[in-house]
C-alpha positions as CSV (number, residue, x, y, z in Angstrom):
1,L,6.4,-10.6,-15.0
2,F,3.2,-11.8,-13.5
3,A,0.9,-14.1,-15.4
4,F,-2.3,-14.3,-13.4
5,A,-5.6,-15.3,-14.9
6,A,-8.8,-13.5,-13.9
7,V,-11.4,-15.6,-12.1
8,T,-14.9,-15.1,-11.0
9,V,-15.2,-14.6,-7.2
10,L,-18.4,-15.4,-5.3
11,C,-18.5,-14.5,-1.6
12,S,-20.8,-15.3,1.2
13,N,-22.3,-12.3,3.0
14,A,-19.8,-12.6,5.8
15,V,-16.8,-12.8,3.5
16,F,-18.3,-10.1,1.3
17,A,-18.4,-7.7,4.3
18,A,-14.9,-8.7,5.4
19,C,-13.3,-8.1,2.1
20,G,-15.0,-4.9,0.8
21,K,-18.0,-4.2,-1.3
22,S,-16.5,-5.4,-4.6
23,C,-15.1,-8.7,-3.5
24,A,-17.4,-10.4,-6.1
25,G,-16.0,-9.9,-9.6
26,D,-13.1,-11.0,-11.8
27,K,-10.5,-10.1,-9.1
28,T,-7.9,-12.5,-7.7
29,Y,-5.5,-12.4,-4.8
30,C,-1.7,-13.1,-4.8
31,V,-0.2,-14.4,-1.5
32,I,3.5,-14.3,-0.7
33,D,4.6,-16.7,2.0
34,V,7.5,-15.1,3.9
35,S,7.3,-17.4,6.9
36,G,10.7,-18.9,6.0
37,G,12.3,-15.6,7.0
38,V,15.7,-14.2,6.0
39,S,17.3,-17.6,5.5
40,A,14.6,-19.0,3.1
41,A,15.9,-19.8,-0.4
42,S,12.6,-18.7,-1.8
43,Y,9.2,-17.3,-0.9
44,P,6.3,-19.4,-2.3
45,I,3.5,-17.6,-4.1
46,S,0.0,-18.8,-4.2
47,Y,-3.3,-17.4,-5.5
48,L,-6.8,-17.2,-4.0
49,D,-9.9,-16.7,-6.1
50,K,-11.8,-15.4,-3.1
51,C,-11.3,-14.1,0.5
52,P,-10.9,-16.8,3.1
53,D,-14.1,-17.6,5.1
54,G,-14.3,-15.1,7.9
55,G,-11.9,-12.6,6.3
56,W,-8.2,-12.2,6.4
57,G,-6.7,-13.9,9.5
58,N,-3.7,-12.9,11.5
59,E,-1.3,-14.9,9.2
60,F,-2.0,-12.4,6.4
61,K,-0.6,-9.7,8.7
62,T,2.4,-11.6,9.8
63,T,3.8,-14.5,7.8
64,K,2.0,-13.9,4.5
65,I,1.5,-10.8,2.3
66,V,-1.7,-10.7,0.4
67,L,-2.2,-8.4,-2.6
68,R,-5.4,-7.7,-4.5
69,R,-5.7,-7.4,-8.3
70,I,-6.7,-4.0,-9.5
71,E,-8.1,-3.6,-13.0
72,P,-7.1,-0.9,-15.5
73,G,-9.0,2.4,-15.1
74,R,-8.9,6.1,-14.9
75,V,-8.3,8.5,-12.0
76,V,-8.0,12.3,-11.8
77,M,-4.8,12.4,-9.8
78,A,-4.7,14.9,-7.0
79,G,-8.1,16.1,-8.3
80,V,-6.3,17.8,-11.3
81,K,-4.5,15.4,-13.7
82,P,-6.6,12.8,-15.7
83,V,-4.5,9.6,-15.8
84,T,-5.4,6.4,-17.6
85,I,-3.9,3.2,-16.2
86,T,-3.8,0.6,-19.0
87,K,-2.5,-2.5,-17.1
88,P,-3.8,-4.4,-14.1
89,Y,-1.6,-4.5,-11.0
90,Y,-1.6,-6.0,-7.6
91,I,-1.5,-4.0,-4.4
92,S,-1.2,-5.2,-0.8
93,V,-4.5,-5.4,1.1
94,F,-2.7,-4.1,4.2
95,E,0.3,-1.9,4.9
96,I,3.4,-4.0,5.3
97,T,3.7,-4.9,9.0
98,Q,6.7,-5.1,11.3
99,K,6.6,-8.9,11.4
100,Q,6.5,-9.2,7.6
101,Y,9.4,-6.7,7.2
102,K,11.5,-8.5,9.9
103,L,10.9,-11.9,8.3
104,V,12.2,-10.5,4.9
105,T,15.0,-8.3,6.1
106,G,15.8,-9.5,9.6
107,L,15.3,-6.0,11.0
108,D,12.5,-3.9,12.6
109,P,13.4,-0.2,12.7
110,S,10.0,0.8,14.0
111,Q,9.7,3.1,17.0
112,Y,6.3,1.9,18.1
113,K,6.5,-1.8,18.2
114,G,3.9,-4.4,17.3
115,D,4.0,-7.4,15.0
116,T,0.7,-6.4,13.2
117,R,1.3,-2.7,13.3
118,P,2.8,-1.1,10.1
119,V,6.6,-1.0,9.8
120,E,7.8,2.6,10.1
121,C,11.1,4.6,10.2
122,V,11.9,3.2,6.7
123,S,13.2,5.4,4.0
124,W,12.6,5.1,0.2
125,N,16.3,4.2,-0.1
126,T,16.0,1.5,2.6
127,I,13.0,0.0,0.8
128,R,14.5,0.0,-2.7
129,G,18.1,0.9,-2.5
130,K,20.1,4.1,-2.6
131,E,19.0,6.7,-5.1
132,K,22.4,6.9,-6.8
133,D,22.0,3.2,-7.7
134,C,18.2,3.0,-8.2
135,K,17.2,5.9,-10.4
136,W,13.5,5.5,-10.9
137,P,11.9,6.2,-13.4
138,A,15.0,5.9,-15.6
139,Y,15.6,2.3,-14.3
140,T,13.5,-0.2,-12.5
141,N,16.4,-2.0,-10.7
142,V,16.6,-2.2,-6.9
143,A,19.4,-3.1,-4.5
144,P,19.5,-6.9,-3.9
145,N,19.5,-6.6,-0.1
146,S,16.7,-4.1,0.1
147,F,13.2,-5.1,1.2
148,I,12.0,-5.0,-2.4
149,G,15.2,-6.6,-3.7
150,R,14.8,-9.6,-1.4
151,L,11.2,-10.1,-2.4
152,R,12.1,-10.0,-6.1
153,T,15.0,-12.4,-5.7
154,K,13.0,-14.9,-3.6
155,T,9.8,-14.8,-5.6
156,G,11.1,-14.2,-9.2
157,K,8.4,-11.5,-9.5
158,V,8.5,-7.8,-10.0
159,F,7.3,-6.2,-6.8
160,D,7.8,-2.5,-6.0
161,L,6.3,0.5,-4.4
162,P,3.2,1.9,-6.2
163,T,3.4,4.8,-8.6
164,E,1.4,7.8,-7.3
165,A,-1.2,7.2,-10.0
166,Q,-1.6,3.5,-9.0
167,W,-1.8,4.5,-5.3
168,E,-4.6,7.0,-5.8
169,H,-6.5,4.8,-8.2
170,A,-6.4,2.0,-5.7
171,C,-7.3,4.3,-2.8
172,R,-10.3,5.8,-4.4
173,A,-11.8,2.5,-5.6
174,G,-14.0,4.5,-8.0
175,T,-14.9,7.3,-5.6
176,T,-14.5,11.0,-6.2
177,S,-15.0,12.1,-2.6
178,A,-12.5,13.3,0.0
179,Y,-12.4,9.8,1.6
180,N,-12.8,6.5,-0.1
181,N,-16.0,5.6,1.8
182,G,-17.8,8.5,0.0
183,G,-17.5,10.9,2.9
184,S,-15.9,14.3,3.2
185,G,-15.8,15.0,7.0
186,E,-13.7,13.7,9.9
187,N,-16.5,11.6,11.2
188,D,-16.3,9.7,7.9
189,L,-12.6,9.3,8.3
190,R,-13.1,7.8,11.8
191,I,-14.7,4.8,10.1
192,I,-11.8,4.0,7.8
193,G,-8.5,5.2,9.3
194,R,-6.4,6.1,12.3
195,F,-5.6,9.9,12.5
196,A,-4.9,12.4,15.2
197,K,-8.5,12.7,16.5
198,N,-9.3,9.0,16.9
199,R,-6.2,7.6,18.5
200,S,-8.0,6.8,21.7
201,D,-11.0,5.0,20.1
202,G,-9.9,1.6,21.3
203,R,-9.3,0.1,17.9
204,G,-6.1,-1.9,17.9
205,S,-3.0,-1.0,19.9
206,G,-1.4,2.2,21.2
207,L,-2.1,5.9,20.8
208,H,0.0,6.2,17.6
209,H,-0.5,4.0,14.5
210,T,-2.4,0.9,15.2
211,D,-2.8,-2.7,13.9
212,V,-3.4,-2.9,10.2
213,G,-6.9,-3.6,9.3
214,S,-8.4,-2.1,12.4
215,Y,-10.8,0.1,10.4
216,A,-13.2,-0.5,7.5
217,P,-11.7,-1.2,4.0
218,N,-12.5,0.6,0.8
219,A,-14.8,-0.8,-1.9
220,W,-11.9,-2.9,-3.3
221,G,-11.1,-4.4,0.1
222,L,-8.0,-2.3,0.8
223,Y,-7.3,-1.2,4.4
224,D,-5.7,1.9,5.9
225,M,-5.3,3.9,2.8
226,H,-6.3,6.9,4.8
227,G,-4.3,7.5,8.0
228,N,-2.2,5.0,10.1
229,V,1.1,5.7,8.3
230,R,1.9,7.7,5.2
231,E,2.9,5.4,2.3
232,W,5.9,5.9,0.0
233,C,5.3,6.0,-3.7
234,L,7.9,5.7,-6.5
235,D,7.5,9.1,-8.0
236,W,9.6,12.2,-7.6
237,S,7.5,15.0,-6.1
238,A,6.6,17.9,-8.4
239,A,3.6,20.2,-9.1
240,I,0.7,18.4,-10.8
241,D,-0.6,19.9,-14.0
242,E,-3.9,19.2,-15.9
243,T,-2.4,17.5,-18.9
244,P,-3.9,14.0,-19.4
245,A,-1.4,11.2,-19.1
246,T,-1.3,7.4,-19.6
247,D,0.5,5.2,-17.1
248,Y,2.0,8.3,-15.5
249,L,5.4,7.7,-13.8
250,G,5.9,11.2,-12.4
251,P,8.8,13.6,-13.3
252,D,12.2,12.4,-14.4
253,Y,14.1,13.9,-11.5
254,G,13.6,15.8,-8.2
255,S,14.7,16.1,-4.6
256,E,11.9,14.4,-2.7
257,R,9.7,11.3,-3.2
258,V,5.9,11.3,-2.9
259,R,4.1,10.0,0.1
260,R,0.3,9.5,0.2
261,G,-2.5,8.7,2.6
262,G,-1.9,10.8,5.7
263,S,-1.0,9.3,9.1
264,W,-1.9,8.9,12.8
265,D,-0.3,12.2,13.8
266,V,-2.3,14.6,11.5
267,N,-5.8,16.0,11.1
268,G,-8.3,14.8,8.5
269,K,-7.4,17.3,5.8
270,W,-4.0,15.6,5.5
271,C,-5.5,12.2,5.0
272,T,-7.8,12.8,1.9
273,S,-7.5,11.0,-1.4
274,V,-6.0,14.0,-3.1
275,R,-3.5,15.1,-0.4
276,R,0.1,14.9,-1.5
277,D,3.2,14.8,0.7
278,S,6.9,14.3,0.1
279,Y,10.2,13.8,1.8
280,H,13.8,13.2,1.0
281,P,14.3,9.5,0.0
282,A,17.2,9.0,2.5
283,V,15.4,10.1,5.6
284,D,14.5,7.1,7.8
285,D,13.8,8.5,11.3
286,N,10.1,9.2,11.0
287,N,7.5,7.0,12.8
288,Y,4.6,8.0,10.6
289,Y,5.5,6.6,7.1
290,G,5.7,3.1,5.8
291,I,5.1,0.7,2.9
292,R,2.4,-0.6,0.6
293,L,3.5,-3.2,-1.9
294,V,2.6,-3.5,-5.6
295,G,3.1,-6.3,-8.1
296,N,3.2,-5.0,-11.7
297,M,2.0,-7.1,-14.6
């Protein structure tokens, strides 16, 4: 389990702008150094009490994975279900990139290549292990050779995909609007994420997904939570009711796993904070879904 102490963060104006509106506060960052690659015996973990001067450099999109501490709070999941999150958790500032995934696993299954673009064509099963062996939420175990399994083994920490409640809580960053910058229209989305109608805007690479961090972050300094690639969550997919819940883990069983955030190939209505999507956990041939990492306390 993690044992991170909260610290007070003070940022210069430049760093404050680079990291998001709430960089100042009792947040801290966890950094996993995966530069040793597949053959490394371990991946060192370090902690930052503030953003680096000038913001997150290229190393944090290639050889290091940076996660931001998120405090406990409440979210109305999918605009319907009140959920209380009682424990802090860490969530990656960026979607996991192709370079990071290749350093950990030795593979890059992505169709549209680029070291700092999000890894895609990865299934839930590939990320954690086959469903018959890794039966979330009944068990928290993962396959040792999976992406998550390798990170756990080489860090000694409990990393995983986010629950759907964690994902939406982190995405919203205290907002109740369609998008996490307070907006509700596609012009607002153009500022914070890659989607079907801004693929030719010159930000980053290609006419599909683009380099992580090419758009503005939310108030907690998290990038690309709207658009770019859909992100797998732990939960089985099912209808959401209005019953309040605490530390919600989703249903006990199902046939598809939740994905959140929309992607580069869809219009804005598919990229809102409340929009839910799902797919069979074994499917790995889609170039529009990827990974955001969580560290649970």
